[in-house]
C-alpha positions in Angstrom: 23.8 -110.8 72.5 26.2 -113.1 70.6 27.9 -111.9 67.4 27.4 -114.3 64.6 30.3 -114.3 62.2 29.5 -115.1 58.5 32.4 -117.6 58.2 33.0 -119.7 61.3 36.0 -122.0 61.8 35.2 -125.7 61.3 36.4 -127.7 64.2 37.6 -131.4 64.3 35.8 -133.9 66.5 38.1 -136.7 67.8 37.1 -140.3 68.3 35.5 -139.5 71.7 33.4 -136.8 70.1 35.3 -133.9 71.7 36.6 -130.9 69.9 40.3 -131.3 69.3 41.3 -127.7 70.3 39.4 -128.0 73.6 39.2 -131.7 74.5 38.0 -131.3 78.1 35.0 -129.1 77.4 31.9 -131.3 76.6 29.8 -128.2 76.2 32.1 -126.8 73.6 31.8 -130.1 71.6 28.0 -130.0 71.9 27.8 -126.3 70.8 30.0 -127.0 67.8 27.9 -129.9 66.7 24.6 -128.0 67.2 25.9 -124.9 65.3 27.1 -127.1 62.5 30.8 -126.1 62.9 32.1 -129.6 63.7 33.4 -132.3 61.5 35.3 -135.6 61.6 36.8 -134.9 58.1 40.3 -133.9 58.9 40.8 -132.3 55.4 37.9 -129.8 56.0 39.1 -128.4 59.4 39.8 -124.6 59.3 40.4 -124.1 63.1 44.1 -123.4 63.7 44.1 -124.9 67.2 42.4 -128.1 66.0 45.0 -128.5 63.2 47.8 -128.2 65.6 46.2 -130.6 68.1 45.5 -133.1 65.2 49.2 -132.9 64.2 50.3 -133.6 67.8 48.1 -136.8 68.0 49.2 -137.9 64.5 52.9 -137.7 65.6 52.2 -139.8 68.7 50.5 -142.5 66.7 53.2 -142.8 64.1 55.5 -145.7 64.7 59.2 -144.9 65.2 61.3 -145.0 62.1 64.0 -147.6 62.0 67.5 -146.2 62.5 69.8 -146.5 59.4 72.5 -149.0 59.7 
């Protein structure tokens, strides 16, 4: 029997619909959506691993800063 916690972490869904903290597991993304613990709102995410993964992808997308002369 699964233990249902009162306050579940809210996970981030990336542009592919996958959970950011476990991007290769389609079943995890489906479970998160069905259980209502997934969002595309980056400000609402409470999962520590998702926040770290979001930070990594944000840093990759940021254009390099120009070097001072």
